[in-house]
DSSP file (Angstrom, degrees, kcal/mol; ACC not computed):
  #  RESIDUE AA STRUCTURE BP1 BP2  ACC     N-H-->O    O-->H-N    N-H-->O    O-->H-N    TCO  KAPPA ALPHA  PHI   PSI    X-CA   Y-CA   Z-CA
    1    1 A X              0   0    0      0, 0.0     2,-0.1     0, 0.0     0, 0.0   0.000 360.0 360.0 360.0 132.3 -102.7   84.5  112.7
    2    2 A X        -     0   0    0      1,-0.1     2,-0.1     2,-0.1     3,-0.0  -0.334 360.0-115.5 -68.5 152.2 -103.5   81.4  114.7
    3    3 A X     >  -     0   0    0      1,-0.1     4,-2.1    -2,-0.1     5,-0.2  -0.337  24.7-109.0 -81.5 168.7 -106.9   81.2  116.3
    4    4 A X  H  > S+     0   0    0      1,-0.2     4,-2.3     2,-0.2     5,-0.2   0.930 121.0  53.4 -64.6 -40.9 -107.4   81.1  120.0
    5    5 A X  H  > S+     0   0    0      1,-0.2     4,-1.7     2,-0.2    -1,-0.2   0.882 109.1  49.4 -65.2 -35.0 -108.5   77.5  119.9
    6    6 A X  H  > S+     0   0    0      2,-0.2     4,-2.1     1,-0.2    -1,-0.2   0.901 110.9  48.7 -66.0 -41.5 -105.2   76.6  117.9
    7    7 A X  H  X S+     0   0    0     -4,-2.1     4,-1.9     2,-0.2    51,-0.2   0.847 110.1  53.0 -68.8 -33.9 -103.1   78.5  120.5
    8    8 A X  H  X S+     0   0    0     -4,-2.3     4,-1.9     2,-0.2    -1,-0.2   0.873 109.3  50.1 -64.3 -38.1 -105.1   76.5  123.3
    9    9 A X  H  X S+     0   0    0     -4,-1.7     4,-2.2     2,-0.2    -2,-0.2   0.918 109.7  49.2 -69.4 -42.6 -104.2   73.3  121.5
   10   10 A X  H  X S+     0   0    0     -4,-2.1     4,-2.0     1,-0.2    -1,-0.2   0.896 110.4  51.3 -63.7 -38.0 -100.5   74.2  121.3
   11   11 A X  H  X S+     0   0    0     -4,-1.9     4,-2.0    43,-0.2    -1,-0.2   0.861 108.7  51.1 -65.2 -38.3 -100.5   75.0  124.9
   12   12 A X  H  X S+     0   0    0     -4,-1.9     4,-2.2     2,-0.2    -2,-0.2   0.882 108.8  50.7 -63.5 -42.7 -102.1   71.7  125.7
   13   13 A X  H  X S+     0   0    0     -4,-2.2     4,-2.1     2,-0.2    -2,-0.2   0.896 110.7  50.0 -65.5 -41.7  -99.4   69.9  123.7
   14   14 A X  H  X S+     0   0    0     -4,-2.0     4,-1.7     2,-0.2    37,-0.2   0.860 108.3  52.3 -68.2 -37.5  -96.7   71.8  125.6
   15   15 A X  H  X S+     0   0    0     -4,-2.0     4,-2.9     2,-0.2     5,-0.2   0.922 107.3  53.6 -61.7 -45.6  -98.2   70.9  129.0
   16   16 A X  H  X S+     0   0    0     -4,-2.2     4,-2.8     1,-0.2    -2,-0.2   0.929 107.0  51.0 -55.7 -47.6  -98.2   67.3  127.9
   17   17 A X  H  X S+     0   0    0     -4,-2.1     4,-1.9     2,-0.2    -1,-0.2   0.853 110.5  48.7 -64.3 -32.3  -94.5   67.6  127.2
   18   18 A X  H  X S+     0   0    0     -4,-1.7     4,-3.2     2,-0.2     5,-0.3   0.971 112.0  49.3 -62.0 -53.2  -93.8   69.1  130.6
   19   19 A X  H  X S+     0   0    0     -4,-2.9     4,-2.2     1,-0.2     5,-0.2   0.897 111.9  47.6 -60.0 -42.6  -95.8   66.4  132.3
   20   20 A X  H  X S+     0   0    0     -4,-2.8     4,-3.1    -5,-0.2    -1,-0.2   0.916 113.0  48.6 -64.1 -39.4  -94.0   63.6  130.4
   21   21 A X  H  X S+     0   0    0     -4,-1.9     4,-2.4    -5,-0.2     5,-0.2   0.934 112.8  46.8 -68.2 -47.6  -90.6   65.1  131.1
   22   22 A X  H  X S+     0   0    0     -4,-3.2     4,-2.6     1,-0.2    -1,-0.2   0.928 115.2  47.5 -64.3 -40.6  -91.3   65.5  134.9
   23   23 A X  H  X S+     0   0    0     -4,-2.2     4,-3.0    -5,-0.3    -2,-0.2   0.916 110.1  52.6 -66.6 -42.1  -92.7   62.0  135.0
   24   24 A X  H  X S+     0   0    0     -4,-3.1     4,-2.3    -5,-0.2    -1,-0.2   0.930 111.0  46.4 -58.7 -43.1  -89.7   60.6  133.1
   25   25 A X  H  X S+     0   0    0     -4,-2.4     4,-2.1     2,-0.2    -2,-0.2   0.938 111.6  51.5 -68.2 -40.4  -87.2   62.2  135.5
   26   26 A X  H  X S+     0   0    0     -4,-2.6     4,-2.2     1,-0.2    -2,-0.2   0.934 110.0  49.9 -55.3 -49.1  -89.2   61.0  138.5
   27   27 A X  H  X S+     0   0    0     -4,-3.0     4,-2.1     1,-0.2    -1,-0.2   0.897 110.5  49.5 -58.7 -41.8  -89.2   57.4  137.1
   28   28 A X  H  <>S+     0   0    0     -4,-2.3     5,-2.5     1,-0.2     4,-0.5   0.900 109.6  52.2 -69.0 -35.8  -85.3   57.6  136.5
   29   29 A X  H ><5S+     0   0    0     -4,-2.1     3,-1.3     2,-0.2    -1,-0.2   0.940 110.3  47.3 -64.2 -45.1  -84.9   58.8  140.1
   30   30 A X  H 3<5S+     0   0    0     -4,-2.2    -1,-0.2     1,-0.3    -2,-0.2   0.849 113.3  49.7 -63.5 -35.4  -87.0   55.8  141.4
   31   31 A X  T 3<5S-     0   0    0     -4,-2.1    -1,-0.3    -5,-0.2    -2,-0.2   0.530 111.2-127.6 -80.6  -6.6  -84.9   53.5  139.1
   32   32 A X  T < 5 +     0   0    0     -3,-1.3     2,-1.2    -4,-0.5    -3,-0.2   0.892  52.1 157.5  59.8  44.1  -81.8   55.1  140.6
   33   33 A X     >< +     0   0    0     -5,-2.5     4,-2.2     1,-0.2     3,-0.4  -0.632  12.5 173.0-100.1  71.9  -80.5   55.9  137.1
   34   34 A X  H  >  +     0   0    0     -2,-1.2     4,-2.7     1,-0.2     5,-0.2   0.907  69.7  45.6 -45.5 -61.8  -78.3   58.7  138.4
   35   35 A X  H  > S+     0   0    0      1,-0.2     4,-2.0     2,-0.2    -1,-0.2   0.813 112.1  53.1 -65.8 -25.7  -76.3   59.6  135.2
   36   36 A X  H  > S+     0   0    0     -3,-0.4     4,-2.3     2,-0.2    -1,-0.2   0.887 109.4  49.1 -70.4 -40.3  -79.5   59.6  133.1
   37   37 A X  H  X S+     0   0    0     -4,-2.2     4,-1.3     2,-0.2    -2,-0.2   0.941 111.9  46.7 -62.2 -48.1  -81.1   61.9  135.5
   38   38 A X  H  X S+     0   0    0     -4,-2.7     4,-0.5     1,-0.2     3,-0.3   0.903 112.0  52.5 -57.3 -45.0  -78.2   64.3  135.4
   39   39 A X  H  < S+     0   0    0     -4,-2.0     3,-0.3    -5,-0.2     4,-0.2   0.903 117.8  36.6 -58.3 -45.0  -78.1   64.0  131.5
   40   40 A X  H >X S+     0   0    0     -4,-2.3     3,-0.8     1,-0.2     4,-0.7   0.550  91.5  93.3 -92.1  -8.8  -81.8   65.0  131.2
   41   41 A X  H >X S+     0   0    0     -4,-1.3     3,-1.2    -3,-0.3     4,-0.5   0.892  84.6  46.9 -60.2 -48.3  -82.1   67.5  134.0
   42   42 A X  H >X S+     0   0    0     -4,-0.5     4,-0.9    -3,-0.3     3,-0.6   0.736 100.6  68.8 -66.8 -23.0  -81.4   70.7  132.0
   43   43 A X  H <> S+     0   0    0     -3,-0.8     4,-1.6     1,-0.2    -1,-0.2   0.757  87.5  64.8 -70.8 -21.7  -83.8   69.7  129.3
   44   44 A X  H <X S+     0   0    0     -3,-1.2     4,-2.6    -4,-0.7    -1,-0.2   0.843  95.2  58.0 -66.3 -31.4  -86.7   70.1  131.4
   45   45 A X  H <X S+     0   0    0     -3,-0.6     4,-1.7    -4,-0.5    -1,-0.2   0.893 106.1  50.1 -63.8 -39.4  -86.2   73.8  131.8
   46   46 A X  H  X S+     0   0    0     -4,-0.9     4,-1.8     2,-0.2    -1,-0.2   0.884 110.2  50.0 -68.0 -35.1  -86.3   74.2  128.0
   47   47 A X  H  X S+     0   0    0     -4,-1.6     4,-1.9     1,-0.2    -2,-0.2   0.944 111.4  48.0 -67.9 -44.1  -89.6   72.2  127.8
   48   48 A X  H  X S+     0   0    0     -4,-2.6     4,-2.5     1,-0.2    -1,-0.2   0.852 108.1  55.0 -62.1 -34.1  -91.1   74.3  130.6
   49   49 A X  H  X S+     0   0    0     -4,-1.7     4,-2.1     2,-0.2    -1,-0.2   0.892 106.3  51.8 -66.2 -39.1  -90.0   77.5  128.8
   50   50 A X  H  X S+     0   0    0     -4,-1.8     4,-2.1     2,-0.2    -2,-0.2   0.869 108.7  52.1 -59.8 -42.2  -91.8   76.3  125.6
   51   51 A X  H  X S+     0   0    0     -4,-1.9     4,-2.9   -37,-0.2    -2,-0.2   0.922 107.7  50.8 -65.6 -46.5  -94.9   75.8  127.8
   52   52 A X  H  X S+     0   0    0     -4,-2.5     4,-3.2     1,-0.2    -2,-0.2   0.930 111.0  49.3 -59.1 -44.3  -94.7   79.3  129.2
   53   53 A X  H  X S+     0   0    0     -4,-2.1     4,-2.0     2,-0.2    -1,-0.2   0.877 112.2  46.5 -59.0 -42.1  -94.4   80.7  125.7
   54   54 A X  H  X S+     0   0    0     -4,-2.1     4,-2.3     2,-0.2   -43,-0.2   0.921 112.7  51.4 -67.8 -44.8  -97.3   78.8  124.5
   55   55 A X  H  X S+     0   0    0     -4,-2.9     4,-3.6     1,-0.2     5,-0.3   0.946 111.0  47.5 -52.8 -55.3  -99.3   79.8  127.6
   56   56 A X  H  X S+     0   0    0     -4,-3.2     4,-2.1     1,-0.2    -1,-0.2   0.887 109.1  53.0 -60.6 -38.2  -98.5   83.5  127.0
   57   57 A X  H  < S+     0   0    0     -4,-2.0     4,-0.4    -5,-0.2    -1,-0.2   0.906 116.4  40.5 -62.2 -39.5  -99.4   83.4  123.3
   58   58 A X  H >< S+     0   0    0     -4,-2.3     3,-1.0   -51,-0.2     4,-0.3   0.923 115.2  48.6 -72.6 -44.6 -102.8   81.9  124.3
   59   59 A X  H >< S+     0   0    0     -4,-3.6     3,-1.6     1,-0.2    -2,-0.2   0.857 102.3  60.8 -68.5 -33.7 -103.6   84.0  127.3
   60   60 A X  T 3< S+     0   0    0     -4,-2.1    -1,-0.2    -5,-0.3    -2,-0.1   0.723 104.0  54.1 -63.8 -19.7 -102.8   87.4  125.7
   61   61 A X  T <  S+     0   0    0     -3,-1.0    -1,-0.3    -4,-0.4     2,-0.2   0.472  86.4 102.2 -93.7  -4.6 -105.6   86.6  123.2
   62   62 A X    <   +     0   0    0     -3,-1.6     3,-0.0    -4,-0.3    -3,-0.0  -0.541  37.5 170.4 -82.3 148.3 -108.2   85.9  125.9
   63   63 A X        +     0   0    0     -2,-0.2     2,-0.4     1,-0.0    -1,-0.1   0.582  50.4  89.2-126.4 -23.8 -110.8   88.6  126.5
   64   64 A X  S  > S-     0   0    0      1,-0.1     4,-1.9     2,-0.0     3,-0.3  -0.647  71.3-138.7 -81.9 131.2 -113.4   87.1  128.8
   65   65 A X  H  > S+     0   0    0     -2,-0.4     4,-2.8     1,-0.2     5,-0.2   0.863 102.6  52.3 -56.1 -41.4 -112.5   87.4  132.5
   66   66 A X  H  > S+     0   0    0      1,-0.2     4,-2.2     2,-0.2    -1,-0.2   0.870 109.4  49.3 -63.9 -37.0 -113.5   83.9  133.4
   67   67 A X  H  > S+     0   0    0     -3,-0.3     4,-2.1     2,-0.2    -1,-0.2   0.841 111.3  50.6 -68.6 -36.0 -111.3   82.5  130.6
   68   68 A X  H  X S+     0   0    0     -4,-1.9     4,-2.1     2,-0.2    -2,-0.2   0.930 112.1  45.9 -74.8 -44.7 -108.4   84.6  131.8
   69   69 A X  H  X S+     0   0    0     -4,-2.8     4,-2.3     2,-0.2    -2,-0.2   0.918 114.4  48.2 -59.6 -43.1 -108.8   83.4  135.5
   70   70 A X  H  X S+     0   0    0     -4,-2.2     4,-2.2    -5,-0.2    -1,-0.2   0.881 110.9  51.7 -67.6 -35.9 -109.2   79.8  134.3
   71   71 A X  H  X S+     0   0    0     -4,-2.1     4,-2.3     2,-0.2    -1,-0.2   0.892 108.9  49.7 -64.9 -38.3 -106.0   80.2  132.1
   72   72 A X  H  X S+     0   0    0     -4,-2.1     4,-3.0     2,-0.2    -2,-0.2   0.897 110.2  51.6 -69.8 -39.4 -104.0   81.5  135.0
   73   73 A X  H  X S+     0   0    0     -4,-2.3     4,-2.8     2,-0.2    -2,-0.2   0.930 108.7  51.3 -63.2 -41.2 -105.1   78.6  137.2
   74   74 A X  H  X S+     0   0    0     -4,-2.2     4,-2.2     2,-0.2     5,-0.2   0.933 111.4  46.5 -55.3 -48.9 -104.1   76.2  134.5
   75   75 A X  H  X S+     0   0    0     -4,-2.3     4,-2.8     1,-0.2    -2,-0.2   0.934 111.3  52.1 -61.3 -46.0 -100.7   77.8  134.3
   76   76 A X  H  X S+     0   0    0     -4,-3.0     4,-2.5     1,-0.2    -2,-0.2   0.890 108.3  51.4 -57.0 -43.1 -100.4   77.8  138.1
   77   77 A X  H  X S+     0   0    0     -4,-2.8     4,-2.0     2,-0.2    -1,-0.2   0.917 113.0  44.8 -59.6 -45.2 -101.2   74.0  138.2
   78   78 A X  H  X S+     0   0    0     -4,-2.2     4,-2.4     1,-0.2    -2,-0.2   0.899 112.5  51.4 -72.9 -37.3  -98.6   73.1  135.6
   79   79 A X  H  X S+     0   0    0     -4,-2.8     4,-2.7    -5,-0.2    -2,-0.2   0.903 109.1  50.4 -68.6 -37.0  -96.0   75.3  137.2
   80   80 A X  H  X S+     0   0    0     -4,-2.5     4,-3.1     2,-0.2     5,-0.3   0.922 111.2  49.1 -59.0 -44.4  -96.6   73.7  140.7
   81   81 A X  H  X S+     0   0    0     -4,-2.0     4,-2.5     1,-0.2    -2,-0.2   0.918 113.8  46.0 -61.5 -43.5  -96.2   70.3  139.2
   82   82 A X  H  X S+     0   0    0     -4,-2.4     4,-3.1     2,-0.2     5,-0.2   0.941 113.8  48.1 -65.3 -47.1  -93.0   71.3  137.4
   83   83 A X  H  X S+     0   0    0     -4,-2.7     4,-2.9     2,-0.2     5,-0.2   0.959 113.5  47.4 -58.3 -52.7  -91.6   73.0  140.6
   84   84 A X  H  X S+     0   0    0     -4,-3.1     4,-1.7     1,-0.2    -1,-0.2   0.904 116.5  44.9 -59.7 -42.1  -92.4   70.0  142.8
   85   85 A X  H  X S+     0   0    0     -4,-2.5     4,-1.9    -5,-0.3    -1,-0.2   0.910 112.6  49.9 -66.9 -39.2  -90.9   67.6  140.3
   86   86 A X  H  X S+     0   0    0     -4,-3.1     4,-3.4     2,-0.2     5,-0.2   0.928 109.5  52.4 -57.7 -49.0  -87.8   69.8  139.7
   87   87 A X  H  X S+     0   0    0     -4,-2.9     4,-2.5     1,-0.2    -1,-0.2   0.875 108.1  50.3 -58.9 -43.5  -87.2   70.0  143.4
   88   88 A X  H  X S+     0   0    0     -4,-1.7     4,-2.0    -5,-0.2    -1,-0.2   0.897 114.3  44.1 -57.3 -47.6  -87.3   66.3  143.9
   89   89 A X  H  X S+     0   0    0     -4,-1.9     4,-2.9     2,-0.2    -2,-0.2   0.916 110.7  53.3 -70.6 -41.6  -84.9   65.7  141.2
   90   90 A X  H  X S+     0   0    0     -4,-3.4     4,-2.8     2,-0.2    -2,-0.2   0.902 109.6  50.2 -54.6 -44.2  -82.6   68.5  142.2
   91   91 A X  H  X S+     0   0    0     -4,-2.5     4,-2.0    -5,-0.2    -1,-0.2   0.921 110.3  50.5 -62.6 -41.6  -82.5   66.9  145.7
   92   92 A X  H  X S+     0   0    0     -4,-2.0     4,-1.8     2,-0.2    -2,-0.2   0.946 109.8  49.1 -59.4 -49.2  -81.7   63.6  144.3
   93   93 A X  H  < S+     0   0    0     -4,-2.9     3,-0.5     1,-0.2    -2,-0.2   0.956 112.6  48.5 -56.7 -49.5  -78.9   64.9  142.1
   94   94 A X  H  < S+     0   0    0     -4,-2.8    -1,-0.2     1,-0.2    -2,-0.2   0.825 112.4  47.4 -65.8 -27.5  -77.3   66.7  145.1
   95   95 A X  H  < S-     0   0    0     -4,-2.0    -1,-0.2    -5,-0.2    -2,-0.2   0.771 107.5-137.6 -80.5 -21.5  -77.6   63.7  147.3
   96   96 A X     <  -     0   0    0     -4,-1.8    -1,-0.1    -3,-0.5    -2,-0.1  -0.132  43.1 -33.0  88.6 172.1  -76.0   61.5  144.7
   97   97 A X    >   -     0   0    0      1,-0.1     3,-2.0    -4,-0.1   -68,-0.0  -0.340  52.7-130.6 -66.9 141.4  -77.1   58.0  143.7
   98   98 A X  T 3  S+     0   0    0      1,-0.3    -1,-0.1    -2,-0.1   -66,-0.0   0.805 107.4  48.8 -61.2 -25.7  -78.5   56.0  146.5
   99   99 A X  T 3  S+     0   0    0    -67,-0.1     2,-0.4     2,-0.0    -1,-0.3   0.374  91.6 101.6 -95.2   4.9  -76.3   53.1  145.6
  100  100 A X    <   -     0   0    0     -3,-2.0     2,-0.5     3,-0.0     0, 0.0  -0.685  52.4-160.7 -92.8 147.4  -73.1   55.1  145.4
  101  101 A X        -     0   0    0     -2,-0.4     2,-0.1    11,-0.0     3,-0.1  -0.979  26.7-115.5-119.9 133.1  -70.5   55.2  148.0
  102  102 A X        -     0   0    0     -2,-0.5    10,-0.2     1,-0.1     2,-0.0  -0.407  37.1-112.5 -66.6 139.4  -68.0   58.0  148.0
  103  103 A X        -     0   0    0     -2,-0.1     2,-0.5     1,-0.1    -1,-0.1  -0.343  27.5-113.6 -71.6 154.3  -64.5   56.7  147.4
  104  104 A X        -     0   0    0     -3,-0.1     3,-0.1     8,-0.1    -1,-0.1  -0.730  34.2-115.0 -86.4 129.9  -62.0   56.9  150.2
  105  105 A X    >   -     0   0    0     -2,-0.5     3,-1.5     1,-0.1     5,-0.1  -0.312  46.3 -83.1 -59.7 149.3  -59.2   59.4  149.5
  106  106 A X  T 3  S+     0   0    0      1,-0.3    -1,-0.1     3,-0.0     3,-0.1  -0.287 113.3   9.2 -57.8 137.7  -55.8   57.8  149.2
  107  107 A X  T 3  S+     0   0    0      1,-0.2     2,-0.4    -3,-0.1    -1,-0.3   0.724  92.3 147.0  65.0  26.0  -54.0   57.2  152.5
  108  108 A X    <   -     0   0    0     -3,-1.5    -1,-0.2     1,-0.1    -4,-0.0  -0.761  44.4-155.3 -93.7 132.3  -57.2   58.1  154.5
  109  109 A X  S    S+     0   0    0     -2,-0.4     2,-0.3    -3,-0.1    -1,-0.1   0.545  71.0  94.6 -81.9  -1.8  -57.8   56.3  157.8
  110  110 A X        -     0   0    0     -5,-0.1     2,-0.3     2,-0.0    -2,-0.1  -0.648  55.6-168.7 -89.8 143.0  -61.5   57.1  157.4
  111  111 A X        -     0   0    0     -2,-0.3     2,-0.4    -7,-0.1    -8,-0.1  -0.924  20.3-120.4-124.5 157.2  -63.9   54.6  155.8
  112  112 A X        -     0   0    0     -2,-0.3     2,-0.3   -10,-0.2    -8,-0.1  -0.823  17.9-141.6 -98.5 134.8  -67.5   55.2  154.7
  113  113 A X              0   0    0     -2,-0.4     0, 0.0     1,-0.1     0, 0.0  -0.657 360.0 360.0 -85.9 143.2  -70.4   53.3  156.1
  114  114 A X              0   0    0     -2,-0.3    -1,-0.1   -13,-0.1    -2,-0.0   0.423 360.0 360.0-123.6 360.0  -73.2   52.3  153.8
């Protein structure tokens, strides 16, 4: 059985993975790499799921009330960062690439302004 300290280290590694993935997606959004953002979007959910499992494994072993409270705050901070990053990326995907212009349908009298 892993020690509490080992479980804490695993949780830290998983948090780092979440942070790196969120930052990578944000960078791709800023670079307007639309297809890369779309390709990598779903993988962030799996990375966050791994963090949640590591957090649960660690927090269920805690006994001191102060440690439990600190652990829940840690989780909440990571979750907020994940949600904020995910929402921004989701908004970008829904809006499409900033450089893309929707094609005109055949025989359409309408044009799109960019």
